[in-house]
C-alpha positions in Angstrom: 33.3 -0.8 14.8 30.8 -0.2 15.6 29.9 -0.6 19.5 26.7 1.1 20.0 24.1 -0.4 22.2 22.2 1.0 20.6 20.4 0.6 16.8 17.8 2.8 15.4 14.9 2.8 13.0 13.5 5.5 11.6 9.9 5.5 9.8 9.6 8.0 8.1 5.8 8.2 6.5 4.0 11.7 5.2 2.5 12.5 8.0 4.8 11.5 11.0 8.2 9.9 12.2 7.8 7.2 14.3 11.3 5.8 15.9 12.7 2.2 17.1 15.7 2.6 19.7 16.5 -1.6 20.3 18.5 -2.5 22.5 21.1 -5.1 21.4 21.8 -7.3 25.1 17.5 -6.7 26.3 15.0 -5.6 24.8 13.2 -4.7 27.9 15.2 -1.6 26.9 14.1 -0.5 23.4 12.1 3.1 23.3 9.6 4.2 20.9 8.5 7.7 20.0 6.7 9.9 17.6 6.0 12.5 15.9 2.1 14.4 17.0 2.0 16.4 14.7 2.1 16.6 11.0 5.1 17.5 9.0 5.2 20.1 6.8 9.1 21.4 5.4 8.7 24.1 7.1 8.2 21.9 10.4 10.3 18.1 9.7 13.7 19.3 11.0 12.5 21.1 14.2 10.3 17.8 14.6 13.4 15.5 13.8 15.8 17.2 15.9 13.1 17.2 18.9 13.0 13.2 18.2 16.8 12.6 18.2 17.3 14.3 21.4 14.8 12.3 22.6 16.5 9.3 21.6 19.5 11.0 22.8 18.5 11.1 26.2 17.0 8.2 26.5 19.8 5.7 25.3 22.1 8.4 26.2 24.1 7.5 23.6 25.0 10.0 20.5 22.9 9.3 17.4 25.0 9.8 14.2 23.7 7.2 12.7 19.8 5.9 11.6 18.0 3.3 9.4 15.9 4.5 8.0 12.4 3.5 6.5 10.4 4.9 3.9 6.4 4.8 1.9 7.3 6.6 -1.3 5.0 7.3 -3.3 6.9 7.2 -6.2 8.4 3.2 -5.2 8.2 1.2 -7.9 8.9 -2.6 -8.7 9.9 -3.7 -11.6 10.4 -7.6 -12.3 13.0 -9.0 -14.4 14.0 -13.4 -16.0 16.8 -13.9 -16.5 19.0 -17.2 -17.4 22.1 -18.8 -18.4 23.1 -21.9 -19.8 25.2 -24.1 -17.5 25.7 -27.8 -19.7 24.5 -30.0 -16.5 26.8 -28.7 -14.4 26.5 -27.9 -10.6 24.8 -24.8 -9.8 28.1 -22.3 -8.3 27.8 -19.5 -6.2 28.9 -17.5 -9.0 26.1 -19.1 -11.4 23.9 -16.7 -9.8 25.7 -13.9 -8.3 25.9 -13.0 -12.7 22.8 -13.1 -12.9 21.5 -11.6 -10.2 24.2 -8.9 -10.3 23.2 -8.8 -14.8 19.9 -7.9 -13.8 20.9 -5.5 -11.5 22.6 -3.8 -14.4 20.0 -3.9 -16.8 17.1 -2.4 -13.9 19.8 0.6 -13.6 21.0 1.2 -17.3 17.3 1.4 -18.5 16.0 3.1 -15.2 18.7 5.4 -14.8 16.8 7.8 -12.3 16.5 5.3 -10.0 18.0 3.5 -6.9 17.5 0.6 -5.7 16.4 -0.7 -2.3 15.2 -4.2 -1.9 16.5 -6.8 -4.3 13.8 -10.3 -4.3 14.2 -13.4 -6.0 10.7 -14.5 -6.7 11.1 -18.0 -7.9 14.4 -20.1 -9.3 13.6 -22.5 -12.0 16.1 -25.2 -13.0 15.4 -27.1 -16.7 11.8 -26.2 -16.3 11.1 -27.4 -12.9 10.2 -24.5 -9.9 11.0 -23.8 -6.5 11.3 -20.8 -4.3 14.3 -21.4 -3.1 18.0 -22.7 -4.5 17.8 -26.5 -3.9 21.4 -28.2 -2.7 24.1 -29.6 -4.7 22.1 -30.1 -8.3 23.4 -29.9 -12.2 21.6 -28.1 -14.6 21.0 -27.6 -17.9 19.5 -24.5 -18.1 18.5 -22.2 -14.3 16.4 -18.6 -15.2 15.9 -16.2 -12.2 12.7 -14.3 -11.7 14.0 -10.7 -10.1 11.9 -7.9 -8.2 13.1 -4.9 -7.6 11.7 -2.4 -5.1 13.2 1.1 -6.4 13.1 4.8 -5.6 13.9 7.6 -7.4 17.1 8.9 -5.8 16.2 12.7 -5.3 14.2 10.6 -2.6 17.3 9.2 -1.4 18.9 12.3 -1.7 16.5 14.1 -0.2 16.2 12.2 3.0 20.3 12.3 2.9 20.6 16.0 3.1 18.1 16.5 5.5 19.7 14.1 8.1 23.3 15.2 6.6 22.7 18.5 8.4 21.8 16.5 11.6 25.4 15.3 11.0 23.0 11.7 10.9 24.7 9.2 8.1 22.1 6.5 7.0 22.8 3.0 7.0 20.2 1.7 5.3 17.1 2.6 3.3 14.4 0.2 2.8 10.2 0.2 2.1 8.2 0.4 4.9 5.2 -1.0 2.9 7.7 -4.0 2.2 8.8 -4.1 5.8 5.5 -4.5 7.0 4.0 -7.1 5.4 6.7 -9.4 5.8 6.8 -8.8 9.6 2.4 -9.4 9.6 1.9 -12.1 7.6 3.4 -14.0 10.2 -0.1 -13.6 12.0 -1.1 -15.0 9.5 1.3 -18.6 9.8 -2.1 -20.6 8.2 -2.8 -18.7 5.4 -1.3 -19.7 2.2 -2.5 -16.3 0.0 -2.3 -12.9 1.1 -3.3 -10.0 0.1 -2.2 -6.5 2.1 -3.3 -2.9 1.2 -1.6 -0.2 3.2 -3.2 3.0 3.2 -1.3 5.8 3.7 -1.1 9.7 3.2 -0.5 10.2 0.0 -0.2 6.8 -1.3 -1.9 2.7 -0.9 0.8 -0.3 -0.9 -0.5 -3.8 -3.0 1.9 -6.5 -1.2 0.6 -10.3 -2.5 2.0 -13.4 -1.1 1.5 -17.1 -2.1 3.1 -19.1 1.1 6.7 -17.1 1.2 6.5 -16.2 -2.2 6.0 -12.2 -2.8 4.1 -12.1 -6.2 4.0 -8.7 -6.7 4.3 -4.8 -5.2 1.9 -1.8 -6.5 1.6 1.5 -5.4 -0.7 3.8 -6.2 -0.6 7.6 -5.8 -3.3 8.0 -3.2 -4.4 7.7 0.1 -6.0 9.7 3.3 -5.0 13.1 2.3 -7.2 12.5 -0.7 -10.7 12.2 1.9 -8.9 15.6 3.9 -8.6 17.5 1.0 -12.0 16.2 -0.5 -13.7 16.9 3.0 -11.8 20.8 3.4 -12.7 21.7 -0.5 -17.0 19.9 -0.5 -17.3 22.1 2.9 -14.7 24.9 2.3 -12.8 24.7 5.1 -9.6 24.8 6.0 -7.0 21.0 6.1 -6.3 21.3 9.7 -10.0 21.6 10.1 -11.2 18.9 7.3 -8.3 16.5 8.9 -9.9 17.0 12.3 -13.4 16.2 10.3 -12.0 12.8 8.8 -10.7 11.6 12.1 -12.9 13.0 15.1 -16.9 13.5 13.3 -17.6 9.9 14.3 -17.3 10.9 17.9 -16.9 14.2 18.7 -20.4 15.6 18.6 -19.2 19.0 19.7 -17.1 19.5 17.2 -19.5 18.5 14.3 -22.4 21.1 16.3 -19.6 23.5 17.0 -18.9 23.6 13.1 -22.1 23.1 11.7 -21.0 19.8 9.7 -23.5 17.7 8.5 -22.7 13.7 9.6 -24.5 12.1 6.5 -22.2 14.8 4.0 -18.2 13.8 5.8 -19.6 10.0 5.3 -20.4 10.2 2.2 -17.5 12.5 1.6 -15.0 9.7 3.2 -17.8 6.3 1.7 -17.2 8.0 -1.6 -13.5 7.8 -1.5 -12.6 4.9 0.0 -14.9 3.1 -2.4 -12.4 4.8 -5.1 -9.0 3.6 -3.1 -10.1 0.1 -3.3 -11.9 -0.1 -6.7 -8.3 0.9 -8.1 -6.2 -1.7 -5.2 -9.0 -4.0 -7.0 -7.8 -3.0 -10.6 -3.6 -3.6 -9.8 -5.0 -7.2 -7.8 -6.9 -8.5 -11.1 -4.4 -6.4 -13.5 -1.6 -9.1 -11.4 -3.1 -11.7 -10.3 -5.5 -14.4 -12.2 -6.8 -16.0 -9.6 -7.6 -14.2 -6.5 -10.7 -15.4 -4.8 -8.2 -17.6 -2.1 -6.2 -14.4 -1.1 -7.2 -13.1 2.4 -6.7 -9.6 2.2 -5.2 -7.8 5.0 -5.8 -3.6 5.7 -3.1 -1.9 7.6 -1.2 1.9 8.0 -2.7 5.2 9.2 -5.6 5.9 6.8 -6.8 2.3 7.3 -8.2 3.6 11.0 -11.1 5.6 9.5 -12.5 2.8 7.6 -14.9 0.3 9.7 -17.7 -2.2 9.0 -20.2 0.7 8.5 -18.5 2.1 5.8 -17.6 -1.9 4.1 -21.0 -2.3 3.9 -21.1 0.7 1.0 -17.9 -1.1 -0.7 -17.6 -2.8 -3.8 -14.2 -5.2 -3.0 -13.4 -8.7 -4.5 -14.1 -10.0 -0.6 -14.1 -9.6 2.8 -11.5 -7.4 4.2 -9.6 -7.9 7.8 -8.1 -5.3 10.2 -5.0 -5.4 12.0 -3.8 -2.8 14.3 -0.4 -2.0 14.0 1.7 -0.4 17.1 5.0 2.0 16.6 6.4 -1.6 17.9 5.2 -3.6 15.4 6.1 -0.6 12.6 9.7 -0.3 13.6 10.5 -4.3 14.6 9.6 -5.0 10.9 12.6 -2.8 9.4 14.7 -4.3 12.3 13.4 -7.9 11.0 14.0 -7.3 7.3 17.5 -5.9 8.2 18.7 -9.1 9.4 17.3 -11.8 7.0 13.7 -12.1 7.8 12.8 -12.8 4.1 14.7 -15.7 3.2 14.0 -14.5 -0.5 16.1 -11.3 -0.5 19.5 -10.8 -1.6 21.2 -9.0 0.8 23.8 -6.3 -0.8 26.7 -5.4 2.0 29.9 -3.5 1.8 33.2 -5.7 -0.2 34.7 -5.4 3.6 32.2 -7.3 5.0 32.5 -11.8 5.9 30.7 -13.2 4.2 28.3 -16.4 5.2 26.9 -19.4 3.6 26.1 -19.4 -0.2 23.2 -21.7 0.8 21.8 -19.5 3.4 21.5 -16.3 2.4 22.6 -14.7 -0.9 25.1 -11.6 -0.6 25.5 -8.9 -3.7 28.4 -7.2 -3.3 28.0 -3.0 -4.0 
């Protein structure tokens, strides 16, 4: 039994680490921290040790377990439709669990190198009538489930487990960061039925689409803001770190630009071209996954989105207008906490067999 006062959530991005320590009794005592330097394989352990020491000092608790939000470019989504004949009988808890378990085993058997992060029931079809949520007390001849699995390679999971194991810390749960954030942030757009999030990260760009409360699709593109840095470095023939500084500060640091003898127009052209490419790839993915997309509100999030502003958008082709959501370390880490407590009612929660299950129609659980 966990008698600790804090639940700790790490958001492990490719460029930095963010941590939220959430007090179970008093939200005013929550604590947040993030690394200020870019992570490399050589520095990640050192930065983690600093973060862990800070957490333990502020919470006055020894940190031996954490929850991890990750956003690796190798994350993927797999959709499965599965059905069962019930012969007019009433739908039982076991019928739904059987279908979910069957679909899960199909995914694990077909994609043997994958680990499942999230299982989301997109749709229930009962005798050809579709429902977002399972209706109560209903008889059925044929039930079908559309299930979305968000997966990550096993080697990625093992990579993070090994890092924290060396620090004597176990990992309770893994979450897809982009998915967790989108579930949390979409509540800020309550009147919008169709929302599409584009999360530009360091080495990837995620696209997550919702119709009302239903997730339509999730796609991960292996391109992000680091590709802009690499372009600047190559074209201007400067180091990666100087290119990163140029990308971040060129429009408000004239002293740096003059010292480096860098052309403002050239840097703007490099950035604009790469952003245009990223959004065009997003457009292709959206058109591939959506039949109709004109009425979707597009929200740009992520660390990489900070370099995109109105002067770039004027010269960038896209499906429609783009709005920006200002993220903070608080709402990023809180996204993981909220998802772990059941923010998405469509998600199946995988729990240890010894844990007591709640009401069937309140939440679906799948033992592992």
